[in-house]
C-alpha positions in Angstrom: 5.7 -1.1 17.9 7.0 -2.9 21.0 6.4 -0.9 24.2 9.0 -2.9 26.2 12.5 -1.4 26.6 15.4 -2.9 24.8 17.4 -5.4 26.9 20.5 -3.3 26.5 18.6 0.0 27.2 19.9 2.0 30.2 17.8 2.1 33.3 16.8 5.7 34.3 16.0 6.7 37.8 13.5 9.5 38.2 13.1 11.5 41.3 13.6 14.8 43.0 16.8 16.4 44.1 17.1 18.0 47.6 15.9 21.3 46.0 12.7 19.7 44.7 13.6 19.7 41.0 12.7 16.6 38.9 15.6 14.7 37.6 16.1 11.8 35.2 19.5 10.0 35.4 20.8 7.0 33.6 22.1 4.2 35.8 25.6 4.6 34.4 25.4 8.4 35.0 26.2 9.3 31.4 22.8 10.9 30.6 20.4 12.9 32.6 18.7 16.2 33.0 16.6 18.6 35.1 12.9 18.8 34.2 9.9 20.9 35.2 7.7 17.9 35.9 7.8 14.2 36.5 6.1 13.6 33.1 8.8 15.5 31.3 11.5 13.5 33.0 9.8 10.2 32.1 9.4 11.4 28.4 13.1 12.1 28.3 14.0 8.6 29.7 11.6 6.8 27.4 12.8 8.8 24.4 16.2 7.3 25.1 14.7 3.8 25.0 15.3 3.3 28.7 13.4 1.6 31.4 12.2 3.9 34.2 12.5 3.3 38.0 11.5 5.5 40.8 14.3 6.7 42.9 14.1 5.7 46.6 16.1 8.6 47.9 16.8 12.2 46.7 18.8 12.2 43.4 21.8 14.1 42.4 22.3 14.6 38.7 25.7 13.0 38.5 27.2 10.2 40.5 30.7 10.3 41.9 32.9 7.6 40.5 35.0 5.5 42.8 38.0 7.4 41.6 36.5 10.8 42.7 35.5 9.4 46.1 39.1 8.4 46.8 40.2 12.1 46.9 
């Protein structure tokens, strides 16, 4: 079994939100969740076939789209 992610696999960011909860969020914002630990967040992302990156700033579960920011 190949341990490398598929080229078309979504990238998942893993980090904590301002409340200290562990989050995993796909780069496109379509998938994600709140987890009890970093390990569980990574398991989720890897189960989706995604590559994992550490978030550089606190995460929110869903990103605002450019359409939502206009209002």
